[in-house]
C-alpha positions in Angstrom: 152.5 18.2 140.7 151.7 19.4 137.1 153.8 21.5 134.8 153.1 23.4 131.6 156.1 23.6 129.3 156.0 26.1 126.6 157.4 24.6 123.4 155.3 26.2 120.7 158.0 28.4 119.1 159.1 27.9 115.6 162.9 28.2 116.5 163.5 30.8 113.9 166.6 31.9 115.6 168.2 28.6 115.3 167.5 28.1 111.6 168.5 26.0 109.7 168.8 23.5 112.3 165.2 23.8 113.2 164.1 23.1 109.7 164.4 19.5 110.6 164.5 19.2 114.4 162.2 21.3 116.7 164.2 23.5 119.0 163.3 21.7 122.2 164.5 18.3 120.6 168.0 19.8 119.6 170.5 18.1 121.8 172.5 20.0 124.5 175.3 17.7 125.2 174.1 14.1 124.9 170.3 14.7 125.6 167.5 16.8 124.1 167.2 20.4 125.5 163.7 19.3 126.6 164.9 16.3 128.5 167.3 18.5 130.6 164.3 20.7 131.4 162.0 17.8 132.4 164.7 16.3 134.6 165.0 19.6 136.4 161.4 19.7 136.9 161.2 16.1 138.1 163.8 16.8 140.8 161.4 19.7 141.9 158.5 17.3 142.3 156.8 17.5 139.0 155.2 14.2 137.9 153.1 15.3 134.9 153.8 17.8 132.1 151.7 19.2 129.4 153.8 20.3 126.4 152.2 23.4 124.9 152.7 23.1 121.1 151.9 25.3 118.2 152.4 22.5 115.7 151.9 18.8 115.2 153.4 16.7 118.1 154.8 14.0 115.8 158.5 14.7 116.5 157.8 14.7 120.2 155.8 11.4 120.1 158.7 9.7 118.2 161.2 11.2 120.7 159.2 10.0 123.6 157.2 6.9 122.5 156.2 6.0 126.0 154.8 9.5 126.7 157.2 9.9 129.4 160.6 11.6 129.8 163.0 11.7 132.8 160.3 10.1 134.7 157.6 12.8 133.9 154.4 11.7 132.3 153.7 13.6 129.1 150.6 14.9 127.5 150.2 17.4 124.6 148.1 20.6 123.9 148.3 21.4 120.2 147.0 25.0 119.3 145.1 25.6 116.2 146.7 29.0 115.9 149.3 30.7 117.9 148.0 31.9 121.2 151.1 33.7 122.7 152.4 32.7 126.2 149.4 33.4 128.4 147.0 32.0 125.7 149.1 28.8 125.4 149.3 28.3 129.1 145.5 28.7 129.5 144.9 26.4 126.7 147.2 23.7 128.1 145.9 23.9 131.6 142.4 23.4 130.4 143.3 20.6 128.1 145.2 18.8 130.8 142.5 19.4 133.5 144.8 21.0 136.0 143.1 22.2 139.0 145.8 22.8 141.6 149.1 24.8 141.9 151.3 24.2 138.8 154.5 25.1 137.4 155.1 26.9 134.0 158.6 26.6 132.2 159.9 28.0 129.0 161.3 25.2 126.9 164.4 26.9 125.7 165.9 27.9 129.0 168.9 26.0 130.5 169.1 26.5 134.4 170.2 25.0 137.5 167.3 26.4 139.4 166.0 24.4 142.3 162.2 24.2 141.3 161.3 22.7 144.7 162.6 25.9 146.4 160.6 28.1 144.0 157.4 26.1 144.9 158.0 26.4 148.6 158.7 30.1 148.3 155.5 30.5 146.4 153.4 28.6 149.0 154.9 30.6 151.7 154.2 34.0 150.0 150.4 33.2 149.5 150.5 34.9 146.2 148.5 34.0 143.0 151.8 33.5 141.0 155.6 33.5 141.6 158.2 34.1 139.0 162.0 33.1 139.3 164.5 35.9 138.7 168.1 35.9 137.4 170.8 38.7 137.5 171.7 40.1 134.2 174.8 42.1 133.3 172.9 44.4 130.9 169.3 45.2 132.0 168.7 47.3 128.9 168.3 44.1 127.0 165.7 42.3 129.2 162.3 42.9 130.9 163.5 44.0 134.4 161.5 43.2 137.6 161.5 45.5 140.7 160.5 43.8 144.0 160.0 44.6 147.7 162.3 43.0 150.2 159.5 40.4 150.7 159.6 39.4 147.0 156.3 41.1 146.1 156.7 42.5 142.6 156.2 46.2 142.3 156.6 46.6 138.5 158.2 45.4 135.2 160.4 47.7 133.3 160.9 46.7 129.7 164.5 47.1 128.4 165.1 50.1 130.7 167.4 53.0 129.9 170.2 53.7 132.2 169.0 55.0 135.4 165.6 54.0 134.9 165.7 51.3 137.3 168.0 50.0 140.1 167.2 46.5 139.5 169.3 44.0 137.5 167.0 41.0 137.8 165.2 39.6 134.8 162.4 37.0 134.7 164.0 33.7 134.3 161.3 31.9 132.6 160.0 29.5 135.4 156.8 30.4 137.2 154.5 28.9 139.9 150.9 29.6 139.4 147.5 29.1 141.2 144.5 27.6 139.1 142.7 30.9 139.9 145.0 32.7 137.5 143.2 30.9 134.7 140.5 33.5 134.9 142.8 36.0 133.6 143.5 33.7 130.5 140.3 33.3 128.5 140.0 30.2 126.5 141.2 30.7 122.9 142.3 34.3 123.4 145.7 35.3 122.2 147.4 36.9 125.2 150.8 37.6 126.6 151.8 36.5 130.1 154.6 39.0 130.4 152.7 42.1 129.1 149.2 41.5 130.2 148.6 38.8 132.8 151.5 39.4 135.2 151.0 43.3 135.4 147.5 42.6 136.2 148.4 40.3 139.0 151.0 43.1 140.1 148.1 45.5 140.2 146.5 43.5 143.0 149.6 43.0 144.8 149.5 39.1 144.2 152.7 38.6 142.2 155.9 37.5 143.9 159.4 36.6 142.7 162.2 34.7 144.0 165.7 35.8 142.9 168.7 33.4 142.6 172.2 33.4 141.0 171.8 29.9 139.5 173.1 29.0 136.1 170.8 30.4 133.5 170.9 30.8 129.8 168.3 31.3 127.0 169.5 28.6 124.6 167.3 29.7 121.8 170.0 31.6 119.7 173.1 30.0 118.0 175.5 31.7 120.3 173.7 30.9 123.6 172.9 27.3 122.3 176.7 26.9 121.6 177.5 28.3 125.0 175.0 25.9 126.7 176.6 22.8 125.2 180.1 24.0 126.1 179.0 24.7 129.7 177.8 21.1 130.1 181.1 19.8 128.8 183.2 22.1 131.0 181.3 21.1 134.0 181.5 17.5 133.3 177.7 17.1 133.0 178.0 15.5 129.5 180.7 13.8 127.5 182.5 15.9 124.9 182.3 13.0 122.4 179.4 10.8 122.2 180.1 7.0 122.4 178.6 6.3 118.9 180.7 9.1 117.3 183.6 8.1 115.0 186.6 10.5 115.5 189.7 9.7 113.3 193.3 10.2 114.3 195.2 13.5 115.0 191.8 15.4 115.5 192.0 18.6 117.6 189.0 19.0 120.0 188.8 22.3 122.0 185.6 23.3 123.8 183.8 21.0 121.3 180.8 18.8 121.5 180.7 15.8 119.1 177.1 14.3 118.8 175.7 10.7 118.3 177.0 9.1 115.0 178.9 12.2 113.9 182.1 11.5 111.9 185.3 13.6 112.0 188.1 13.0 109.6 191.9 12.6 110.1 193.5 16.0 110.9 190.3 18.0 111.4 190.5 20.9 114.0 187.4 21.7 115.8 187.2 24.5 118.4 184.2 26.2 120.2 181.8 24.2 118.0 179.0 21.7 118.2 178.9 18.8 115.8 175.2 17.7 115.9 174.2 14.0 115.5 174.9 12.5 112.1 177.2 15.5 111.1 180.2 14.7 108.8 183.6 16.6 109.1 186.1 16.0 106.3 189.9 15.5 106.5 191.8 18.4 107.7 188.7 20.6 108.0 188.8 23.6 110.3 185.6 24.4 112.2 185.4 27.5 114.6 182.4 28.8 116.6 179.8 27.0 114.6 177.0 24.5 114.9 177.1 21.7 112.2 174.4 19.2 111.4 175.3 18.6 107.7 178.5 17.9 105.9 181.9 19.8 105.9 184.2 18.7 103.0 188.0 17.9 103.3 190.1 21.0 103.9 187.1 23.3 104.3 187.1 26.3 106.8 184.0 27.0 108.6 183.8 29.9 110.9 180.8 31.3 113.0 178.3 29.5 110.8 175.3 27.4 111.3 175.0 24.3 108.9 171.6 22.5 108.8 170.9 18.9 107.9 170.7 19.6 104.2 173.7 22.1 104.3 177.0 21.2 102.8 180.3 23.1 102.5 182.4 21.9 99.6 186.1 20.6 100.0 188.5 23.5 100.2 185.8 26.1 100.6 186.0 28.8 103.2 182.9 30.4 104.8 182.2 32.9 107.6 179.1 33.9 109.2 176.9 31.8 106.9 173.8 29.7 107.1 173.2 26.7 105.0 170.6 26.2 103.7 169.9 29.9 104.3 166.6 31.4 105.5 165.1 31.3 102.1 164.9 27.4 102.3 161.4 26.1 101.7 
């Protein structure tokens, strides 16, 4: 089975980390976010995936030089200009020559969804497309989906006000679609799957949804990216400290992830933070609620901040809620 993986975003919410590493290649635990996704698709029966890109594929080619990841064969569809979600899906399907049922997945979603079950549900429903749903605590922050008991989708309600809907299920970013849906996505046309294509399929009674309570998180923001990393450590799915990291004596690590080749100096205290590959933490530094790719000086205090590869915090400096380099970076 084929899959289209949407990885064309610029990762603006995760800047400055994404100045140097595309969002799907940022590590969650000890593997890139994209590798977790492809491994999940592979378990669901996907053998081939086309990565729908809005920029040059060079970083992906370097990350997966054999054009394979987690046992899934990779190809690339690189857009000349941004095509939005449906435009990107249509473009990728045509470039890959997909002519049978296929899966679509958002590249920044971390989930334990059983993809094979979603595919089976889709085939039983006989619909044109099927979407996965996840329960959310605050429906007003999401596009909410209302369904019949059979799973047939009745309507979408975008960020509903209190009392506007009784549903608390949002689209979870994994879809199964028939090749006939391609007719709704004209080649080269910028088009939204959520706002245009899916509502059109709903109008014909051909869109279904499967709700589950699996683990699910959109890891595309600093807070949720941090949460996704810590979740993997807490569940034992990834080591807290990469085998190649160098952690000095008397270091405190609580709900922390230490990436490949990171260095942590004597007496440092790291809590609820991710130290990305190659980061450097000085002696007696304190890091709280932060993502660090660059360098933290001796005795510095870093709170709720994002430090990119070229970012530095000087020895003895205290920062909170900061980004380095900031968004004005070239």
